[in-house]
Residue, then its C-alpha position, 0 to 999 in steps of 0.5 A: m493211511s500212508d499206503h498208497a493202494e489205501v489212499v486210492d481205495f480211500y478216494r474211490s470210497y469217499g467219491t462214491e459215498s460223498f460226491a457221486g450225486a452232488a458232485p460228479l466232477y469230484a467223484q470222477v477225480c477220486s475214482e481215477l486218483g490211482d492213475h496218476p501215482g505221483l499224486v498218490a504218493l503226494i497225498a501218502k506223504h501227508d498225515p492222514e488227517a490232512q489226506q482228505p479229499n476235501l482238503l485236496f480240492a480246497a487246495v486246488h480251488y485256492 
């Protein structure tokens, strides 16, 4: 997954499936990622294994 649209779609679906009930803020961030093209571009530069939302949130918390 390196295309920007694929990253946005992946984050939206991941947020809906994984965070909707337990972490609504994370779900919202995932759903609105497409509104921030710079962040999408940064994520898309990484290997597909490193594009996981959990890794993004872990880095933010660190």
